[in-house]
N, C-alpha and C positions, 0 to 999 in steps of 0.2 A: 293872244294878246290879253293879258292881265292888267287890271288897274287895281292898285293897293291903295287903301285907304283905311282911317280908322274906323273901329266898329262901332256902330252906332245900337241904339235901342232897337230901331226897325230890323237889325240884321240878326238879333238874338235867335228868333226861331229857326232861321236857315243855318246859322253856324251850328246850332245844338244838334239839328238833322244831320249835318255834316259829321261832327263829332260821334254821333249815335252811329252812323253808317260806317266809320274808320275803326270805331274801337269796339271792343267786346262788350257784350251786355254786362250790366252792373260797373260800369267805369266809375261811376261815383263812389262806390264803396272803396275805392283804393286809398291807400294812405296819402297820395299826393291831393287827393280831392279833399282829404280831412283837413289839410294844412290850408286850403283855401276857404273853408266853411266860415262864414261871417266877415270875411275880409274883402274889401272892395278890390277889384283889378286895377291893375295900373293902365288905366284907359287910353293914354296917348300911345301906348305900345301894343295895344290889342288891334291887330290889323285883319282885314278881310281882303282877299283876293277875289274880284269879280272879272268874269270873263267877258270882255267887251265885245267879243264876236259872236257870243251866244246869248244875246239879250239880257246880260249882266248876271247870269247863274253864278252862286258861289262856287269858287274852285279850291279855295283853300282858306285857312284861317289860323291864326296864332293869338294866344292870350299870355299875360304875364300877371304875377301876384307879387305882392312884398312879403318878404319872410325875414327872420332875424336869425343868424348863424353865428354862434360864440359872440355875441353883441355886435355883431355887423350886420347892417341892412344889405339885403340881396334882392334879386329878382328870382322868381320861380318861373322858368319859362314852361310854358304848357298849359293846356294841350296844344298841339300844333298838328293839323291834318290837312291832307290834300285829297280832293275827291278822286276815287279809284281811276276814273278815265283821264286823269292828269299826272298820275303818279309816274314818276322816273323822268319828268319833263325839267325838273330844277326848280319847281315851284316852292317846295318846302324849304329849299336851301336858300332861295330868294327871301321868303318871309322872315326866315330866321336872320339873314344878314341885313335886311333893312330894318328889323325892328331892333337889333342890337347895336346897329349905328344910331339909331334914334335914340336908344336907351344912353349910349356914351354922350351923345350932346346934350341930354338932360342931366347928365352928373352921375348916372348909375356907375359903379364900379365892378360888380359882382354879379354874375348869373349862374344860376343852378337849373340843371336838367335833370328831371326824373324820368326815366323810360328805358327802352331798349338800348343797351351799350353799342350796338352795331349802328344805330341811327346817329 
């Protein structure tokens, strides 16, 4: 069972460790990371999934950033990651669905995802 909640400053190290585990070294050099440089994340949409059955370990995380596309404000979804021991359980889909539902309630109309087209 996972508890989803807004990411806090205290979560930063664990979330960064999860991203390091799930993505290739040098992930910060990707073009999507350059879009994020110097831009504050959309904090209410950045969620952490903690496993309530294993002492609160981080099982997944998602972050969002504001971007402008052809004069329209949009959300840049990602990174989103799920710990390898929980991949295939629907946690990534849950993080995406919950955060996009919250984004809609907050008035966001557009979201953009960089990444693997199959995902």
